[in-house]
Backbone bond lengths (Angstrom), bond angles and torsions (degrees), N, CA, C in turn:
res aa  C-N    CA-C-N  psi(-1)  N-CA   C-N-CA  omega(-1)  CA-C   N-CA-C  phi
1 M - - - 1.457 - - 1.529 109.78 -
2 I 1.321 115.52 132.95 1.464 121.19 -178.89 1.523 109.31 -107.66
3 L 1.337 116.14 125.35 1.453 120.45 175.82 1.525 109.57 -81.25
4 L 1.310 116.79 132.12 1.459 121.18 174.67 1.527 106.90 -82.76
5 D 1.316 115.02 107.40 1.463 122.10 -170.47 1.532 110.41 -87.84
6 G 1.320 115.77 94.04 1.459 120.10 -179.14 1.511 113.31 -65.41
7 K 1.321 117.07 -30.46 1.465 120.06 179.61 1.532 110.66 -65.00
8 K 1.323 115.95 -42.08 1.469 120.68 178.81 1.529 110.41 -63.43
9 V 1.323 116.40 -46.61 1.468 120.78 -179.60 1.521 109.71 -62.64
10 A 1.334 116.96 -42.26 1.463 121.10 -179.33 1.525 111.42 -62.22
11 E 1.327 116.96 -40.99 1.465 120.51 179.70 1.523 110.90 -62.46
12 E 1.313 116.69 -41.53 1.471 119.69 179.81 1.524 111.44 -66.75
13 L 1.330 116.29 -41.21 1.464 119.78 179.95 1.523 111.49 -70.32
14 A 1.325 117.15 -29.28 1.466 120.79 179.77 1.524 111.62 -61.77
15 V 1.313 116.81 -31.65 1.471 120.99 178.37 1.525 109.94 -60.85
16 E 1.324 116.42 -43.62 1.465 121.35 178.20 1.526 110.83 -65.19
17 L 1.319 116.79 -39.02 1.460 120.51 -178.36 1.526 111.59 -67.56
18 K 1.312 116.98 -36.42 1.466 120.29 177.51 1.530 110.79 -61.96
19 K 1.317 115.95 -35.86 1.469 119.93 177.09 1.525 110.67 -66.70
20 K 1.341 116.45 -37.48 1.463 120.32 177.94 1.535 111.12 -65.08
21 V 1.333 115.79 -36.90 1.460 120.09 177.60 1.528 110.22 -63.85
22 E 1.322 116.71 -40.52 1.464 120.71 178.97 1.528 111.04 -63.76
23 V 1.320 116.38 -41.22 1.467 120.33 177.35 1.526 110.07 -60.40
24 L 1.318 115.56 -41.74 1.463 121.21 179.55 1.534 110.36 -63.40
25 K 1.337 115.87 -43.74 1.461 120.22 179.29 1.524 111.65 -62.33
26 N 1.334 116.59 -36.59 1.466 120.60 179.00 1.526 111.99 -65.78
27 K 1.336 115.59 -19.36 1.464 120.70 175.74 1.529 111.50 -90.75
28 G 1.346 115.37 3.64 1.460 119.91 -179.10 1.508 113.72 77.87
29 A 1.334 116.73 22.66 1.455 121.05 -176.55 1.530 110.27 -123.75
30 S 1.311 115.88 171.86 1.456 121.55 177.92 1.525 108.82 -147.62
31 A 1.324 115.49 169.95 1.468 121.11 179.90 1.517 109.32 -119.81
32 K 1.327 114.73 143.70 1.462 120.34 -179.46 1.521 109.74 -142.78
33 L 1.332 116.19 137.79 1.462 122.30 174.21 1.519 108.76 -113.79
34 T 1.327 116.81 130.82 1.462 121.68 172.97 1.528 108.55 -111.97
35 A 1.319 115.21 122.65 1.466 121.22 179.65 1.520 109.33 -107.59
36 I 1.323 115.78 131.44 1.460 122.36 178.16 1.527 108.66 -107.17
37 S 1.310 116.02 133.34 1.465 120.22 171.24 1.516 108.84 -134.13
38 V 1.322 115.49 155.86 1.467 121.13 -179.29 1.523 108.24 -126.16
39 G 1.333 115.68 125.33 1.455 119.92 -179.40 1.516 112.39 78.43
40 N 1.313 115.86 -165.57 1.459 121.81 -177.99 1.523 109.54 -121.84
41 H 1.341 115.38 97.58 1.455 121.52 -178.90 1.526 107.32 -113.56
42 P 1.337 118.76 110.51 1.476 121.17 -172.68 1.525 114.38 -52.96
43 A 1.336 117.29 -45.16 1.463 119.10 -179.04 1.525 110.55 -65.11
44 S 1.330 116.76 -40.83 1.466 120.53 178.59 1.527 110.71 -61.53
45 N 1.323 115.86 -41.62 1.460 119.70 179.30 1.527 110.86 -61.79
46 T 1.338 116.17 -38.56 1.461 120.44 178.05 1.524 110.60 -63.96
47 Y 1.336 116.61 -47.35 1.462 120.72 179.52 1.531 110.78 -58.62
48 L 1.325 116.27 -43.86 1.466 120.57 -176.21 1.527 111.56 -65.91
49 K 1.325 116.87 -37.54 1.466 119.83 178.11 1.522 111.18 -64.35
50 V 1.335 115.81 -39.52 1.469 119.81 178.42 1.534 110.09 -66.09
51 K 1.331 116.74 -43.47 1.461 120.74 178.02 1.523 111.13 -61.94
52 Q 1.335 115.77 -42.32 1.461 119.96 179.49 1.527 111.50 -60.82
53 K 1.326 116.08 -46.48 1.471 119.76 -178.54 1.521 111.03 -62.35
54 R 1.329 116.86 -44.38 1.458 119.83 -178.34 1.531 110.71 -65.86
55 C 1.329 116.68 -42.80 1.470 119.89 178.36 1.526 110.78 -59.84
56 E 1.316 116.16 -48.32 1.462 119.94 -176.62 1.524 111.46 -67.53
57 D 1.330 117.91 -35.34 1.468 121.12 177.29 1.526 110.89 -62.35
58 I 1.334 115.67 -35.79 1.465 120.07 -177.34 1.523 111.88 -83.57
59 G 1.326 116.56 -21.41 1.460 119.90 178.31 1.509 113.94 110.82
60 I 1.327 116.52 22.29 1.458 122.20 179.57 1.529 109.25 -107.52
61 E 1.317 115.81 130.98 1.463 119.96 178.22 1.530 109.94 -68.92
62 F 1.318 115.73 139.76 1.471 121.22 -178.46 1.512 109.26 -125.34
63 E 1.325 115.62 129.92 1.465 121.52 176.38 1.522 108.73 -125.76
64 H 1.323 115.83 132.43 1.467 120.67 177.79 1.521 109.04 -114.96
65 Q 1.320 116.34 120.19 1.454 121.90 175.46 1.527 108.37 -109.96
66 N 1.315 115.16 111.86 1.463 120.78 -179.91 1.527 109.45 -106.26
67 F 1.326 115.91 128.53 1.457 120.93 -178.81 1.527 109.84 -112.41
68 P 1.335 116.72 151.71 1.468 119.52 -178.90 1.519 112.13 -63.26
69 E 1.310 115.85 153.03 1.463 121.53 -176.31 1.525 112.38 -61.53
70 N 1.328 116.73 -24.99 1.465 119.54 -177.85 1.522 113.98 -90.31
71 I 1.342 117.93 10.01 1.460 119.59 176.67 1.524 109.27 -62.41
72 D 1.338 116.82 139.47 1.461 118.40 -179.64 1.521 110.91 -90.85
73 R 1.307 115.35 168.53 1.467 121.56 -174.44 1.517 111.68 -56.92
74 Q 1.319 117.58 -47.23 1.462 120.78 -174.53 1.523 111.98 -64.36
75 N 1.327 116.64 -40.48 1.462 119.04 179.17 1.526 111.65 -67.44
76 L 1.335 116.56 -38.47 1.464 119.77 178.40 1.527 110.25 -66.25
77 I 1.311 116.14 -42.57 1.464 120.44 177.87 1.524 110.63 -61.06
78 Q 1.327 116.96 -40.62 1.464 119.79 178.61 1.522 111.50 -64.12
79 E 1.329 116.78 -38.30 1.472 120.13 178.00 1.534 110.31 -62.79
80 I 1.323 116.69 -39.53 1.468 120.18 178.46 1.530 110.07 -66.69
81 K 1.334 116.97 -41.48 1.459 120.53 178.50 1.525 111.07 -61.00
82 N 1.328 115.66 -38.07 1.465 119.37 177.17 1.528 110.75 -61.94
83 L 1.320 115.69 -40.29 1.463 119.73 179.40 1.525 111.63 -69.06
84 N 1.324 116.15 -33.36 1.474 119.37 178.73 1.525 111.84 -55.84
85 S 1.317 116.12 -33.67 1.467 120.02 -177.43 1.529 112.63 -96.05
86 S 1.344 116.54 6.03 1.465 120.43 178.65 1.524 109.77 -89.58
87 R 1.326 116.10 -179.58 1.466 120.21 -176.69 1.529 112.46 -85.80
88 T 1.333 118.14 1.85 1.465 119.35 -179.06 1.527 111.05 -63.76
89 S 1.326 117.10 141.81 1.474 121.49 -178.02 1.519 111.61 -78.37
90 G 1.344 115.62 -39.64 1.459 119.88 -176.45 1.511 111.43 -138.66
91 I 1.326 115.73 149.78 1.459 122.59 178.60 1.529 108.20 -127.27
92 I 1.329 116.27 130.78 1.457 119.65 173.41 1.528 109.21 -126.74
93 V 1.311 116.20 146.57 1.462 122.18 171.90 1.521 106.71 -108.68
94 Q 1.318 115.97 115.54 1.460 120.11 -178.25 1.525 109.57 -73.28
95 L 1.308 116.10 121.52 1.458 121.79 179.19 1.524 109.56 -97.47
96 P 1.347 119.15 153.91 1.460 126.24 8.05 1.530 112.88 -84.50
97 L 1.331 115.23 154.33 1.445 121.34 170.60 1.531 109.12 -84.21
98 P 1.334 118.52 159.82 1.468 120.37 175.60 1.524 111.35 -57.95
99 E 1.316 116.45 155.37 1.466 122.29 -175.71 1.522 112.33 -52.40
100 K 1.320 117.69 -40.67 1.469 120.74 -175.30 1.524 112.35 -65.77
101 L 1.335 117.39 -17.53 1.467 120.84 -179.22 1.523 113.05 -104.26
102 K 1.328 117.34 -8.16 1.467 119.60 -172.92 1.525 112.98 -64.70
103 L 1.333 117.16 -33.93 1.466 119.23 178.84 1.524 111.48 -65.85
104 D 1.329 116.08 -26.03 1.463 121.49 -179.47 1.525 112.37 -100.20
105 Q 1.335 116.60 9.46 1.469 120.06 -172.26 1.523 112.50 -57.22
106 N 1.319 118.12 -47.58 1.462 120.47 -177.93 1.521 111.35 -60.39
107 H 1.330 116.44 -40.97 1.456 120.47 179.45 1.530 111.00 -66.10
108 I 1.328 115.90 -40.23 1.462 120.75 179.07 1.535 110.44 -63.68
109 L 1.314 116.52 -47.81 1.472 120.52 -178.84 1.523 111.48 -64.79
110 A 1.322 116.32 -35.37 1.460 120.39 -178.68 1.522 112.47 -69.50
111 T 1.335 117.00 -11.03 1.461 121.01 177.24 1.524 111.63 -72.94
112 I 1.335 116.67 -25.20 1.471 120.23 -179.44 1.522 109.60 -62.36
113 D 1.321 116.69 132.44 1.459 122.09 174.31 1.533 108.55 -53.90
114 P 1.338 118.52 124.47 1.470 120.23 -178.33 1.526 113.55 -51.29
115 L 1.331 117.83 -35.15 1.458 120.48 -179.17 1.528 112.08 -72.97
116 K 1.331 116.98 -12.30 1.461 121.37 178.43 1.528 111.90 -111.43
117 D 1.313 116.42 4.57 1.467 122.07 -178.04 1.530 110.01 -83.74
118 V 1.329 116.24 67.55 1.468 121.59 -172.17 1.523 113.15 -72.90
119 D 1.329 117.46 -14.66 1.465 121.20 175.30 1.526 111.49 -87.60
120 N 1.333 116.55 -1.67 1.466 122.13 -179.93 1.534 110.96 55.88
121 L 1.330 115.62 45.77 1.461 119.77 -176.58 1.520 112.85 -81.37
122 H 1.356 116.73 -18.68 1.470 117.01 -179.38 1.519 114.71 -155.67
123 S 1.331 118.15 -17.15 1.470 118.53 -165.78 1.521 115.78 -104.99
124 N 1.333 117.68 -21.28 1.471 122.01 -176.57 1.525 113.02 59.68
125 Q 1.324 116.50 29.73 1.460 120.76 174.51 1.527 111.70 -79.38
126 Y 1.321 115.68 -24.28 1.459 121.61 -176.26 1.538 108.97 -133.45
127 P 1.327 116.93 158.58 1.475 119.25 176.14 1.530 110.51 -63.14
128 A 1.323 116.93 140.37 1.466 120.92 177.30 1.531 109.15 -65.06
129 P 1.342 119.18 124.53 1.461 121.42 -171.93 1.534 115.60 -57.88
130 T 1.336 118.20 -46.57 1.463 118.29 -175.95 1.533 112.55 -69.53
131 P 1.335 120.19 -48.61 1.465 118.74 175.04 1.526 112.81 -57.56
132 S 1.330 116.83 -39.65 1.469 119.89 177.74 1.519 110.96 -63.02
133 A 1.329 115.85 -38.61 1.465 120.40 178.92 1.523 111.33 -65.33
134 I 1.326 116.63 -39.73 1.472 120.66 178.53 1.520 110.41 -60.54
135 L 1.326 116.37 -47.21 1.466 120.07 -179.54 1.529 111.51 -66.97
136 K 1.325 116.92 -36.95 1.466 120.81 178.42 1.525 110.47 -64.43
137 L 1.319 116.83 -42.24 1.463 121.68 -179.57 1.529 110.99 -65.09
138 L 1.325 116.55 -43.68 1.462 120.45 178.49 1.529 111.06 -64.08
139 D 1.312 116.10 -40.98 1.464 120.31 179.62 1.532 111.08 -65.66
140 Y 1.320 116.81 -40.51 1.466 121.20 -179.06 1.529 110.51 -59.38
141 Y 1.337 116.49 -37.70 1.464 120.49 -179.11 1.535 112.48 -95.21
142 N 1.331 115.06 16.73 1.472 121.87 174.29 1.527 113.41 55.62
143 I 1.321 115.68 39.51 1.461 121.18 176.03 1.520 107.92 -93.99
144 N 1.314 115.92 112.54 1.461 122.73 -173.87 1.523 110.29 -84.14
145 L 1.314 116.45 111.80 1.468 120.97 -177.54 1.524 112.38 -59.58
146 A 1.317 115.87 -36.04 1.465 120.30 -175.95 1.530 112.48 -64.52
147 E 1.316 117.28 -18.62 1.462 121.43 -178.35 1.520 112.90 -90.21
148 H 1.337 117.48 0.46 1.461 119.82 -171.32 1.530 113.38 -119.15
149 N 1.320 113.20 153.51 1.457 122.40 169.19 1.529 106.44 -89.53
150 I 1.337 116.45 99.41 1.461 122.11 -168.77 1.523 111.03 -92.30
151 L 1.334 115.23 135.51 1.459 121.36 173.73 1.520 108.72 -125.92
152 I 1.329 116.35 122.81 1.467 122.36 172.54 1.523 107.35 -97.68
153 V 1.324 116.38 121.19 1.465 121.15 178.76 1.526 108.18 -107.00
154 G 1.335 115.83 115.60 1.453 120.61 -175.95 1.507 110.13 106.22
155 L 1.328 116.98 125.55 1.463 121.37 -175.70 1.522 111.56 -122.45
156 G 1.329 115.42 40.83 1.461 120.94 178.40 1.518 112.32 -71.53
157 F 1.329 116.20 164.24 1.466 120.03 -175.47 1.522 113.02 -77.76
158 L 1.341 117.59 -12.91 1.464 120.00 179.05 1.522 113.15 -87.73
159 V 1.338 116.94 -33.41 1.468 120.08 -174.64 1.527 112.26 -127.06
160 G 1.319 116.57 -64.67 1.468 120.40 -170.65 1.518 114.43 -57.92
161 K 1.329 116.90 -53.01 1.465 119.55 -177.16 1.524 113.01 -65.19
162 P 1.349 118.93 -48.81 1.475 117.46 178.31 1.526 113.36 -65.82
163 L 1.341 117.27 -31.14 1.472 119.50 176.80 1.525 110.02 -66.40
164 A 1.332 116.80 -43.29 1.464 120.40 177.70 1.523 110.65 -59.94
165 R 1.315 116.43 -39.51 1.467 120.17 178.52 1.531 111.02 -64.95
166 L 1.340 116.53 -42.71 1.466 120.54 179.28 1.526 111.44 -61.76
167 L 1.321 116.75 -45.08 1.463 120.28 -179.89 1.523 111.02 -64.87
168 S 1.322 116.83 -39.82 1.471 120.84 178.03 1.524 110.53 -61.20
169 E 1.343 116.22 -42.22 1.466 120.80 179.55 1.523 111.27 -63.06
170 K 1.329 116.55 -30.57 1.463 121.54 179.23 1.528 112.46 -86.01
171 G 1.331 116.86 -2.39 1.457 120.78 -179.93 1.513 113.70 72.85
172 I 1.332 116.95 27.72 1.463 121.61 -177.69 1.530 109.44 -100.54
173 D 1.325 116.11 128.97 1.465 121.08 179.23 1.526 110.89 -74.91
174 F 1.324 115.81 144.85 1.458 120.77 178.43 1.525 109.12 -160.06
175 D 1.310 114.77 163.88 1.458 121.10 174.76 1.524 107.58 -118.62
176 T 1.333 117.38 161.09 1.456 121.32 -179.89 1.518 110.54 -130.67
177 A 1.316 114.74 157.78 1.460 121.54 176.26 1.519 107.93 -158.27
178 D 1.325 115.20 161.49 1.458 120.12 171.82 1.523 108.96 -143.27
179 L 1.313 115.82 -169.12 1.466 118.88 -174.70 1.523 112.93 -67.43
180 T 1.332 116.93 -16.55 1.470 119.94 179.90 1.520 112.46 -92.21
181 T 1.323 117.34 -5.11 1.464 121.17 -178.24 1.529 110.34 -69.34
182 K 1.324 116.74 119.05 1.468 120.73 -173.66 1.527 112.69 -67.90
183 N 1.334 116.55 -34.57 1.475 119.53 -178.34 1.527 111.50 -103.13
184 L 1.346 116.25 34.71 1.467 121.03 -178.60 1.527 111.38 -55.44
185 K 1.312 117.81 -44.37 1.468 120.87 -177.81 1.529 110.95 -61.60
186 D 1.327 116.99 -39.36 1.461 120.62 178.16 1.518 111.01 -64.16
187 K 1.325 115.85 -43.17 1.463 119.92 -179.84 1.526 111.12 -64.82
188 L 1.321 116.90 -39.25 1.461 120.48 178.20 1.526 111.04 -61.67
189 K 1.329 116.86 -41.28 1.465 121.14 -178.72 1.527 112.21 -65.24
190 K 1.341 116.56 -32.61 1.468 120.95 -176.56 1.522 112.87 -83.02
191 A 1.318 117.11 -19.29 1.466 120.67 -174.46 1.522 111.51 -77.58
192 S 1.336 115.34 145.74 1.464 120.27 172.63 1.525 111.70 -107.53
193 L 1.343 116.00 -9.67 1.467 121.09 174.66 1.534 106.69 -142.99
194 I 1.320 115.78 116.07 1.462 121.61 -177.05 1.522 109.62 -114.07
195 I 1.332 116.12 128.39 1.461 122.03 174.97 1.522 106.37 -119.26
196 S 1.321 116.26 113.71 1.466 120.03 -175.19 1.520 111.11 -114.85
197 A 1.341 116.03 132.58 1.467 121.54 -180.00 1.526 109.16 -148.23
198 T 1.328 116.20 69.19 1.459 120.07 -178.89 1.524 113.40 -111.75
199 G 1.339 117.52 -21.03 1.456 120.11 -175.80 1.509 113.52 76.77
200 N 1.342 116.56 23.83 1.465 122.11 178.60 1.526 109.44 -113.68
201 P 1.316 118.13 101.81 1.468 121.24 -176.05 1.529 112.54 -57.03
202 G 1.327 115.58 135.62 1.460 120.99 176.46 1.508 114.90 71.56
203 L 1.314 117.64 16.79 1.468 120.60 -179.22 1.521 112.06 -60.53
204 I 1.331 116.37 -40.15 1.464 121.09 -176.35 1.529 109.45 -112.01
205 C 1.328 115.38 120.91 1.467 121.81 -179.72 1.536 109.87 -115.33
206 A 1.318 115.83 170.14 1.468 120.51 -176.98 1.522 111.93 -57.97
207 H 1.322 117.84 -38.38 1.470 119.53 -176.92 1.534 112.69 -72.39
208 D 1.342 116.59 -7.88 1.472 120.22 179.76 1.523 112.91 -87.84
209 I 1.340 118.08 -13.74 1.462 120.65 -169.11 1.525 112.28 -121.79
210 A 1.318 114.60 162.06 1.465 120.88 177.46 1.527 110.33 -81.58
211 E 1.306 115.29 160.33 1.462 120.81 176.55 1.523 109.41 -66.32
212 G 1.356 116.46 134.77 1.452 121.38 174.21 1.515 115.78 83.31
213 V 1.326 117.92 10.24 1.460 120.95 -178.23 1.536 110.70 -71.90
214 V 1.335 115.69 150.99 1.467 122.44 172.46 1.531 107.03 -91.58
215 V 1.336 116.82 127.08 1.466 120.72 -176.48 1.534 110.18 -122.60
216 I 1.321 115.27 122.51 1.462 122.12 176.78 1.521 107.82 -111.69
217 D 1.318 116.68 110.99 1.459 121.32 179.83 1.526 108.32 -93.30
218 A 1.323 115.88 109.47 1.467 121.45 179.05 1.523 110.82 -117.24
219 G 1.320 116.16 15.83 1.463 120.45 177.53 1.513 110.09 -90.37
220 T 1.307 117.08 145.92 1.463 120.38 176.66 1.523 109.74 -135.70
221 A 1.315 114.99 136.03 1.455 122.36 176.31 1.525 107.24 -153.33
222 E 1.317 115.40 166.75 1.454 120.24 178.57 1.520 108.82 -107.17
223 S 1.329 115.53 130.30 1.465 120.43 179.42 1.522 108.84 -144.42
224 G 1.308 116.20 118.13 1.462 120.16 179.35 1.510 113.21 62.06
225 G 1.328 115.83 32.76 1.457 120.59 179.50 1.513 114.35 79.19
226 K 1.330 116.95 7.31 1.464 121.34 -179.93 1.531 110.01 -120.36
227 I 1.333 115.40 154.62 1.462 121.65 174.73 1.525 108.20 -85.95
228 V 1.320 116.78 123.46 1.460 121.65 -179.26 1.526 109.59 -127.49
229 G 1.332 115.43 165.31 1.457 120.66 -179.35 1.517 112.06 -108.79
230 D 1.330 115.34 -163.71 1.467 122.41 -179.73 1.521 112.58 -83.75
231 V 1.323 116.53 -15.95 1.461 121.18 -166.95 1.528 111.43 -103.73
232 A 1.326 116.69 128.37 1.464 121.71 178.84 1.531 110.32 -71.88
233 Q 1.315 115.83 155.31 1.462 121.14 -176.59 1.521 112.69 -61.30
234 D 1.339 117.75 -30.88 1.466 119.56 -175.68 1.528 113.21 -69.71
235 V 1.336 117.32 -10.47 1.464 120.76 178.13 1.532 111.03 -61.31
236 S 1.324 116.68 -28.42 1.469 120.44 -179.30 1.529 112.35 -62.05
237 S 1.334 117.28 -19.12 1.466 120.41 179.77 1.525 112.49 -76.23
238 K 1.343 118.33 -15.99 1.464 121.10 -177.77 1.529 113.70 -121.59
239 A 1.325 117.18 -22.94 1.462 120.24 -176.97 1.526 111.07 -72.99
240 S 1.330 116.24 148.33 1.464 120.31 172.81 1.525 110.35 -86.96
241 Y 1.343 115.72 -35.98 1.464 123.18 175.19 1.521 107.19 -134.35
242 L 1.337 115.93 144.71 1.461 120.15 178.64 1.524 110.15 -143.75
243 A 1.336 115.40 125.12 1.464 121.11 169.70 1.517 106.63 -97.27
244 P 1.336 118.12 107.21 1.462 121.24 -171.90 1.530 112.53 -86.92
245 V 1.321 114.74 170.81 1.464 122.53 168.65 1.527 106.74 -121.59
246 P 1.344 117.29 122.71 1.469 127.13 -1.69 1.530 111.67 -84.67
247 G 1.332 115.66 175.72 1.455 121.84 171.10 1.503 116.57 99.29
248 G 1.337 118.15 -4.77 1.457 120.88 -179.60 1.518 112.16 -101.25
249 V 1.322 115.97 -95.91 1.472 121.18 -176.83 1.526 111.86 -68.62
250 G 1.336 117.27 -36.28 1.460 121.57 -172.44 1.515 116.14 -52.70
251 P 1.342 119.31 -53.24 1.463 119.76 -179.11 1.529 113.46 -60.93
252 V 1.327 116.81 -33.39 1.468 120.56 179.88 1.534 110.08 -75.24
253 T 1.337 117.05 -32.50 1.462 120.68 177.24 1.521 110.82 -58.66
254 I 1.317 116.75 -42.87 1.467 120.08 179.42 1.520 110.44 -63.89
255 I 1.320 116.81 -38.85 1.466 120.65 177.66 1.531 110.38 -63.07
256 M 1.324 117.32 -42.88 1.463 120.04 -179.95 1.524 110.81 -66.97
257 L 1.334 117.04 -33.70 1.466 120.72 173.21 1.529 110.06 -60.99
258 I 1.323 116.51 -42.36 1.466 120.13 -178.50 1.528 111.42 -67.85
259 Y 1.331 117.47 -34.72 1.462 119.48 172.14 1.531 109.70 -55.06
260 N 1.336 116.37 -44.36 1.459 120.69 -179.56 1.529 111.64 -65.66
261 I 1.338 116.79 -39.46 1.464 120.47 178.76 1.522 110.25 -61.22
262 L 1.323 116.10 -43.91 1.466 119.85 -179.27 1.523 111.50 -68.48
263 E 1.329 117.03 -36.10 1.459 119.16 175.09 1.524 110.48 -63.88
264 A 1.337 116.66 -40.74 1.467 120.70 178.43 1.532 110.06 -63.14
265 A 1.343 115.85 -40.97 1.461 119.82 178.72 1.526 111.10 -64.94
266 E 1.343 116.59 -40.13 1.464 120.72 177.23 1.520 110.96 -62.19
267 R 1.334 116.78 -41.13 1.460 120.30 178.60 1.524 110.66 -61.49
268 G 1.349 115.44 -36.49 1.461 119.54 178.57 1.510 112.13 -65.35
269 V 1.336 116.18 -35.46 1.463 120.76 177.76 1.515 111.13 -68.25
270 D 1.334 115.18 -38.45 1.459 120.77 -173.74 1.525 114.34 -81.26
271 T 1.351 116.68 -9.82 1.468 118.43 -178.53 1.510 111.83 -95.23
């Protein structure tokens, strides 16, 4: 079984990104990411620290604006509007939002200036970072999508839906499923390449999959103070390739986000 090492891929891609930052500096410009979070969510704080370190290592300014959990929708929207008119290149809202804001989540995200929506949360101005990272990781390890019976498990707006759109645009056949799919186990057994992003720890176990399957774990959840994926550890006994959590898709996702930040910064220079 071969582990798909996202950290290794991210390090190699970071070299290219540093060169892009230098080109930007030679134009008298710079790139900046502003991350918004609401309340104190341990997993979110972990993600933001990793994003901050990677941005700063590459040469991108990082700003974190944390608002109290009791902030109301209108005040949060106003804060985003203020950022829209600032010099920041990209704006992200770290999810999940507190329960009281979840009903308004789409409206809140849609407030972000499309040209600064580097997480592709609503505007489709930039490639969605996680789906792009999945395809980049598969390409790096020379895994040919066209040769596989692909199953996407989970149809969320961050991973599953944009990934399905990307594959459709490339003319690649695939099947989909989610937690409500009655014959999920059957679909898992038939697949030769599984991409799971449901946020349900241990959803996929070794007895659910065929021998030699390629497994991409893009699910994230918190369990026992640790970040875990959808895939149980015993899957490594049957998979031919495995992108684990942590260390698989995640590090490359941040790199793909930074590609978007630099593109946004370039657009700012050119306008």
